[in-house]
BAPA-993531 format. One line per 10 residues: their letters; for each residue z, x, y of N, C-alpha, C. Coordinates in steps of 0.05 Angstrom, whole numbers, plus 5000, padded with zeros to 4 digits. Each point is the difference from the previous one (the first is absolute). Layout:
<nuros>
A) Z X Y Z X Y Z X Y  ...
</nuros>
This chain:
<nuros>
XXXXXXXXXX) 6368 3925 8010 4998 5013 4973 5021 5021 4998  5015 5000 4977 5021 5020 4997 4989 5028 4998  5017 5020 5007 4991 5027 4999 4994 5009 4972  5016 4990 4981 4996 5008 4972 4972 4990 4990  4993 4976 5007 4974 4989 4991 4977 5015 5014  5004 5007 5025 4979 5014 5015 4996 5028 4988  5022 5013 4992 4998 5026 4987 4985 4999 4974  5005 4979 4984 4986 4997 4975 4970 4995 5004  4993 4983 5020 4972 4995 5006 4986 5025 5010  5013 5016 5016 4988 5024 5010 4995 5020 4977
XXXXXXXXXX) 5018 5002 4982 4996 5018 4977 4977 4990 4982  4998 4973 4997 4978 4989 4984 4973 5005 5013  4999 4996 5027 4975 5005 5015 4992 5029 4998  5019 5018 5003 4994 5028 4998 4991 5009 4973  5012 4988 4979 4993 5007 4973 4972 4991 4993  4992 4976 5010 4974 4989 4993 4977 5017 5010  5005 5016 5022 4978 5016 5011 4995 5024 4982  5020 5008 4984 4997 5023 4983 4993 4994 4971  4997 4974 4994 4994 4992 4972 4970 5004 4995  4994 5014 4979 4972 5003 4992 4996 4987 4973
XXXXXXXXXX) 4976 4988 4996 4995 4987 4974 5002 5019 4977  5011 4991 4978 5002 5017 4976 4972 5008 4991  4996 5024 4991 4974 5008 4990 4992 4985 4975  4975 4993 4997 4991 4986 4976 4997 5021 4978  5013 4996 4978 4998 5020 4978 4973 5001 4989  4991 5024 4993 4974 5005 4987 5005 5001 4970  4994 4978 4987 5006 4998 4971 4980 5014 4982  4977 5006 5011 4980 5015 4986 4995 4989 4972  4995 4973 4999 4993 4988 4975 4972 5007 4993  4993 5002 4974 4973 5008 4992 4979 4981 5010
XXXXXXXXXX) 4978 5011 5010 4978 4983 5010 4983 4991 4976  4988 4977 5003 4982 4990 4979 4971 5007 5008  4983 5002 4980 4972 5002 5005 4990 4973 5011  4977 5000 5012 4989 4974 5011 4997 4980 4978  4990 5009 4977 4996 4981 4977 5027 4988 4992  5021 5017 4999 5026 4990 4992 5012 4981 5021  4995 5007 5025 5010 4983 5022 4987 4972 4998  4974 4999 4995 4987 4974 4998 5010 4984 4976  5004 5014 4978 5010 4986 4976 5028 4989 5004  5017 5017 5012 5028 4992 5004 5001 4977 5021
XXXXXXXXXX) 4985 5003 5021 4999 4979 5021 4992 4973 4987  4978 5000 4985 4990 4976 4987 5021 4987 4982  5012 5017 4983 5021 4990 4981 5023 4988 5015  5010 5014 5021 5023 4990 5014 4994 4975 5016  4977 4998 5012 4993 4976 5015 4996 4976 4982  4987 5005 4977 4996 4977 4982 5026 4990 4989  5019 5018 4995 5027 4991 4990 5014 4983 5021  4993 5005 5026 5012 4985 5022 4983 4976 5008  4981 4992 4983 4983 4977 5005 4982 5003 5024  4991 5024 5005 4981 5005 5022 4972 5002 4988
XXXXXXXXXX) 4981 4987 5012 4972 5000 4991 4986 5024 5014  4985 5015 4985 4985 5023 5011 4971 4996 4996  4984 5004 5021 4971 4998 4999 4989 5027 5008  4987 5014 4982 4988 5026 5006 4974 4996 5015  4997 5016 5021 4976 4997 5017 4995 5026 5015  4981 5000 5018 4993 5024 5016 5000 4993 5029  4997 5020 5017 5000 4996 5029 4978 4981 5009  4977 5002 4987 4977 4984 5008 5000 4972 4988  5015 4997 4977 4999 4975 4985 5024 4982 5003  5022 5010 5013 5023 4983 5001 4997 4974 5016
XXXXXXXXXX) 4983 4998 5021 4997 4974 5013 4988 4979 4980  4980 5009 4984 4988 4981 4981 5021 4992 4979  5017 5019 4991 5021 4993 4981 5020 4981 5012  5006 5003 5025 5018 4982 5014 4989 4972 5002  4974 4998 5007 4987 4974 5002 4999 4986 4973  4995 5015 4979 5000 4988 4973 5027 4990 4993  5021 5015 5006 5027 4991 4996 5007 4975 5015  4992 4999 5025 5005 4976 5017 4986 4976 4988  4976 5003 4990 4985 4978 4988 5013 4991 4974  5006 5019 4983 5011 4993 4973 5027 4987 5002
XXXXXXXXXX) 5017 5009 5018 5027 4989 5003 5003 4979 5022  4977 4993 5012 4999 4979 5020 5020 5006 5023  4998 5025 5009 5017 5009 5023 4983 4997 5025  5003 4979 5014 4981 4993 5022 5010 5009 5028  5026 5000 5004 5010 5006 5027 5016 5027 4998  4990 5020 5015 5011 5027 4999 5013 5008 5026  5021 5015 4997 5014 5012 5023 4992 5030 5000  4988 5010 5022 4992 5027 5001 5010 5014 5025  4998 5026 5000 5010 5016 5023 4984 4994 5025  5013 5004 5022 4986 4996 5026 4982 5022 5008
XXXXXXXXXX) 5002 5023 4986 4985 5023 5010 4991 5020 4979  5008 4998 4975 4993 5020 4980 4971 5000 4993  4990 5024 4992 4972 5002 4992 4995 4984 4974  5020 4998 4983 4997 4985 4975 4997 4970 5006  5016 4990 5018 4998 4972 5008 4972 4994 5011  4990 5018 5017 4974 4995 5011 4978 5001 4979  5003 5018 4981 4980 5001 4978 5000 4975 4984  5024 4989 4995 5002 4975 4986 4987 4977 5016  5006 5000 5026 4988 4979 5017 4970 5002 5001  4989 5024 5001 4971 5004 5001 4986 4990 4975
XXXXXXXXXX) 5015 4999 4977 4988 4992 4975 5008 4972 4991  5018 4987 5015 5011 4975 4991 4978 4978 4996  4979 5001 5016 4979 4980 4998 4985 5001 4974  5003 5022 4985 4986 5002 4974 5015 4988 4977  5024 4990 5005 5016 4988 4979 4988 4973 4991  5004 4994 4975 4988 4975 4988 5014 4975 5011  5023 5003 5012 5013 4978 5013 5007 5007 5029  5001 4980 5018 5007 5006 5028 5028 5012 5002  5003 5021 5016 5026 5012 5004 5009 4997 5029  5025 4996 5003 5012 5000 5027 5018 5024 5003
XXXXXXXXXX) 4994 5016 5021 5015 5025 5004 5017 4997 5026  5026 5004 4997 5018 4999 5023 5010 5028 5005  4995 5010 5024 5010 5026 5007 5029 4999 5011  5016 5019 4993 5027 5001 5009 5001 5012 5028  4991 4985 5020 4997 5010 5027 5017 4984 5020  5020 4985 4989 5018 4985 5017 5029 5005 4991  5019 4991 5014 5028 5003 4992 5005 4983 4975  5020 5009 4985 5007 4985 4975 5007 4971 5006  5013 4996 5023 5008 4973 5007 4976 4981 5003  4978 5011 5010 4975 4984 5003 4985 4997 4974
XXXXXXXXXX) 5003 5020 4982 4985 4999 4975 5017 4990 4976  5025 4994 5004 5018 4994 4978 4990 4976 4984  4992 4979 5013 4991 4976 4986 4976 5006 4982  4981 5016 5011 4976 5007 4985 5007 5018 4977  5017 5021 5005 5007 5019 4979 5014 4987 4977  5019 4982 5005 5016 4988 4979 4986 4977 4986  4982 4986 5013 4990 4975 4989 4970 4999 4996  4985 5019 5010 4971 4998 4998 4987 5024 4986  5013 5023 5001 4988 5024 4989 5001 5000 4970  4978 5007 4987 4999 5003 4971 5006 5029 4991
XXXXXXXXXX) 4991 5019 5016 5002 5028 4993 4999 5018 5024  5011 5024 4998 4998 5020 5021 4987 5025 4989  4989 5015 5018 4988 5026 4993 5013 5022 5018  5011 5021 4987 5012 5022 5015 4990 5026 4988  5002 5021 5017 4996 5027 4991 5026 5010 4988  4999 5024 4987 5024 5013 4991 4999 5029 5010  5023 5013 5002 5001 5028 5008 5002 5018 4976  5002 4989 4976 5002 5016 4976 5014 4984 4978  5005 5014 4978 5013 4987 4977 5013 5021 4983  5021 4992 4985 5015 5018 4982 4992 4992 4972
XXXXXXXXXX) 4987 5019 4986 4991 4994 4973 5023 4995 4981  5021 5016 5003 5023 4999 4981 5012 4972 4998  5001 4985 5022 5013 4974 5000 4980 4977 5006  4975 5007 5005 4981 4979 5007 5006 4986 5026  5008 5016 5020 5010 4990 5025 4980 5006 5023  4994 4979 5016 4983 5004 5023 5017 5007 5025  4989 5016 5017 5012 5006 5026 4984 4986 5022  5013 4983 5016 4988 4988 5023 5015 5009 5025  4986 5006 5021 5012 5008 5025 4991 4979 5021  5014 4978 5002 4993 4978 5018 4997 5010 5029
XXXXXXXXXX) 4982 4986 5014 4995 5007 5028 4997 4974 5016  4995 5002 5026 4995 4977 5016 4975 4985 4991  4980 5016 4991 4975 4987 4991 5002 4989 4972  5019 5010 4984 5003 4990 4973 5030 4998 4993  5014 4980 5011 5029 4997 4997 5008 4995 4971  5026 5005 4995 5009 4998 4973 4999 4971 4989  5000 4980 5017 4998 4972 4991 4975 4996 4984  4979 5016 5004 4975 4996 4986 5004 5005 4970  5018 5018 4993 5004 5006 4972 5024 4986 4988  5016 4986 5017 5024 4988 4990 4999 4970 4999
XXXXXXXXXX) 4981 4987 5014 5001 4971 5001 4978 4986 4984  4974 5007 5004 4979 4985 4986 5003 5000 4969  4991 4979 4987 5005 4997 4971 4985 5022 4984  4978 5010 5010 4986 5022 4986 4996 5023 5020  5008 5023 4991 4997 5025 5016 4980 5018 4987  4978 5006 5014 4980 5018 4990 5002 5026 5015  5004 5023 4986 5004 5025 5013 4978 5020 4992  4990 5015 5020 4980 5020 4995 5014 5027 4996  4995 5012 4976 5013 5025 4994 4978 5021 4992  4999 5021 5015 4981 5022 4994 5013 5021 4982
XXXXXXXXXX) 4987 5007 4979 5011 5019 4981 5007 5027 5013  4986 5007 5021 5006 5026 5014 5028 5001 5012  5013 4976 5003 5027 4999 5011 5021 4997 4979  4992 5001 4975 5018 4995 4977 5016 5026 4994  5027 4998 4999 5017 5023 4993 5014 4995 4974  5012 5021 4989 5013 4998 4974 5027 4985 5002  5016 5007 5020 5028 4990 5001 5009 4998 5030  5024 4990 5003 5010 4995 5027 5003 5026 5016  5007 5022 4987 5003 5025 5013 4973 5009 5012  4978 4996 4986 4974 5007 5010 4993 4982 5024
XXXXXXXXXX) 5008 4975 4998 4994 4982 5022 5014 5009 5026  5025 5009 4998 5015 5010 5023 4984 5024 5013  4990 5018 4983 4985 5022 5010 4974 4991 5012  4986 4982 4986 4974 4990 5010 5002 4988 5028  5022 4985 5004 5003 4986 5025 5013 5017 5022  5008 5024 4993 5013 5018 5020 5028 4993 5007  5014 4985 4982 5027 4991 5006 5021 5022 5000  4996 5023 4986 5020 5021 5002 5003 5010 5028  4979 5000 5016 5001 5010 5027 5002 4978 5022  4992 4976 4993 5000 4978 5018 5017 4977 4989
XXXXXXXXXX) 5012 4985 5017 5017 4978 4991 4984 4980 4984  5011 4990 4978 4987 4980 4984 4998 4974 5017  4976 4987 5000 4997 4976 5016 5020 4978 4992  5010 4986 5019 5019 4979 4994 4988 4975 4988  4973 4998 5001 4987 4976 4991 4981 5005 4976  5005 5021 4985 4984 5006 4976 5007 4979 4979  4979 4991 4986 5003 4981 4978 4992 5012 4974  5017 4999 4980 4993 5009 4973 4999 4975 4983  4976 4994 4989 4995 4975 4986 4993 5006 4971  5015 4989 4982 4995 5004 4971 4997 4973 4987
XXXXXXXXXX) 4977 4988 5003 4994 4974 4988 5004 4977 5018  4994 4976 4991 5004 4975 5016 5029 4994 5003  5006 4982 5018 5028 4991 5004 5011 4988 4974  5025 5007 4994 5012 4989 4976 5030 4998 5003  5012 4982 4986 5029 4997 5000 5008 4989 4973  5026 5001 4994 5010 4991 4974 5025 4984 5004  5004 4979 4983 5024 4984 5001 5022 5013 4983  5022 4986 4996 5022 5011 4985 4993 5005 4971  4980 4986 4990 4991 5004 4972 4979 5022 4998  4995 5014 5023 4980 5022 5001 4972 4991 4994
XXXXXXXXXX) 4993 4976 5008 4973 4989 4998 4985 5007 5025  4979 5016 4998 4985 5009 5023 4982 4977 5011  5000 4998 5026 4982 4981 5014 4985 5016 5021  4974 4995 5002 4983 5016 5019 4993 4982 5024  5000 5013 5023 4992 4986 5024 5021 4984 5014  5025 5004 4992 5022 4984 5012 5005 5008 5029  4997 5025 5006 5007 5010 5027 4978 5016 5013  4975 4996 4991 4978 5015 5011 4975 4995 4982  4981 5019 5001 4975 4996 4985 5005 4996 4970  4987 4980 4989 5002 4995 4971 4980 5017 4985
XXXXXXXXXX) 4982 5013 5014 4980 5018 4987 4994 5024 5018  4999 5023 4987 4992 5025 5014 4975 5010 4986  4979 5004 5015 4975 5009 4989 4992 5026 5015  4995 5021 4985 4994 5026 5012 4970 5006 4994  4985 5004 5022 4973 5011 4997 5002 5030 5000  4997 5012 4977 5003 5029 4996 4973 5013 5006  4998 5012 5024 4976 5013 5009 4999 5029 4991  4982 5006 4982 4998 5028 4990 4984 5017 5019  5015 5014 5017 4987 5017 5021 5008 5029 4997  5015 5007 4978 5008 5028 4997 4976 5016 4988
XXXXXXX) 5002 5026 5003 4980 5018 4989 5001 4998 4969  4977 5003 4988 4999 5000 4971 5016 5023 4988  5000 5023 5014 5016 5023 4990 5029 4992 5001  5014 5005 4978 5028 4992 4998 5017 5017 5019  5019 4987 5013 5018 5014 5018 5029 4995 4990  5016 5021 4999 5027 4997 4992 5020 4996 5022  4990 5000 5025 5018 4997 5023 4990 4977 5018
</nuros>
């Protein structure tokens, strides 16, 4: 290796040790009331062709079973370890039609055939949502990989209103990203998969779920909170 090249590489290695991530600006956008957040979230999601089902912590399994029956969603992909997946599994026998639940507890290579060709819908949790844009935040894990929300034709997401924020700046604060590195695998989802051709004709489900359904679990305090 030439001395000139080695000198350049040494300077680059030395510089990389001193590089610090740029601070995330605090935009201080006005916060919405809870009522306004819910209204804005609903409007934004409906514009993006997302279906919203209002429910509660105790009633969401029944709402999910009714959805499965009405839309004939028989084969579900669920987390290998989440409490929500277990709650769904515990209640699956009450559905009006037989359900098959596949847990994501194997490598994708072993589950690929099932995920792409047999699954009707998936169920995932969310880490929050942005009311301003109607956007869900998912933080995939080993127990609930991102393929669960990106591959099945129908994606059902559980969203608790207590995690709803007004805008992206609030989401950054909520998740502690100003002090900690933003996760490399965070997913921001605003509606079902869609694409457009040269004539700007939208098509849904071309590269992922053709339907996004949000079970909106009202678990916030009745007293309005501005933060």
